[in-house]
N, C-alpha and C positions, 0 to 999 in steps of 0.2 A: 294549587293549577292557577290561580289568579296574581298571585306573587309571581310565580316562574313568568306568567306570562307577560308581566311588569318588568322584570327584571331584564328579559328579553327584549322588550321594546326599548328600554333604556339603554341594552348594548347596541342595538340596531341605531337609534339617534346618534349614539356617543361616535359610533364609526363611520355614520355621514358625515358629521362634523369634520373627524380628522382627514378625510378621502376629498371632501370638496373644497380643492385647491384654490377655485375660481371665486369663491364667496369671499376672500380677501381684495382681491385686486380685481376691479372693473376697468376694463377699458373707458378711458374718455370717449364721449360722443362729438365725432368731429362737427364742425362748423358746416352749418346745412347751406350757405350758399357763399358766393363770392363775390362782390360787387361786379358791374361791368365797368370797366374803366372807360369805355367811349359814352358812356353816358351817368356813370357815378360822381356826386360830389365830393369835395375833400373831407366832409364830414363822414360821409359814407365809407370813403376811402379809410379814414381814422380809425374809425369804427372795427373796420374788417381786420386792419391791422391791430386792433387791441384784443379783440376776440381771437387772433391767431396767436396772438403770444400767449394768452392765457391758455390756449389748446397745449400749444408747445410746452408747457409748465405741467400740465395735467398728463400731457404723454411722457415727460419726464419721470412725475411721481409714479406713474402705472409701472413703467420700467423698473424702477427700484423698487417697486412693492413686488413684483415678479421673482427679481434676485433675491431678495428675501425670503420670498417662499422656496425659493428653490434651494437655499442655503439650509432651512428647516427642512427639507424634504418633503414638501407640498407638493412640488412639482418636479419633473426630470428638466434636466438643460435640454434636452431636444424641445420638449413642450415649451421650456422659459423663451429659446432662442425663437421657435415659431411664433408666438405670441408677442414678443418682443418688435420682432420683424415685419409683423404685418401691422403693428400699431406706427414701428419710425417709416414704412412704406407709404402708410395712409397720410400720415403727418407731412413728408415730402411730395406728394400728389398734391396736397391742399396748398402748401407753399408755393409748389410750382406755379401751380394754376393762379395764385393771387399775386404771384410776382409778375405773371405774364400780363396781368390786368394792371398790374402798377405800370410797368410798360407802356401801356396803350394810354393809362390814363397821362402819362408824363409826356407823352407825345402829343395830346390833343390841348395842354395847358403850357408847354414849352418849357 
C-alpha cells in the first residue's frame, strides 16, 4: 500500500511538471516608474533609458520562450498569443510613456 501511494505521488508530481507550462517562461517585471521629464536630470533619463532597453531585451527573451514552449506543446498557440500580446502591450505602454517624458525633457532643455 505504501509503495502504491509513493508511485501515485510520483506520477502526480510528474504530470504537474509536464502541464505546468508557465514554469519555464516568466514574464519580466516592467520598470516601476518613468522619470518626470519636467524635473528629471539627464542621469535619471539615461538610467531610465538603460532600464527600458534591458526590459525590452527581457520581453524579447520571454516571447522566444513562449514560442519554444508552444513548439514543445506545453502551451497552446492561443495561450502563447495571449501572453505574447500582453507582454508587448505592456512594453509599448511603458515605452510610449517614457517617450512622452523624453519630449518634455527635450523641450525643457532645448
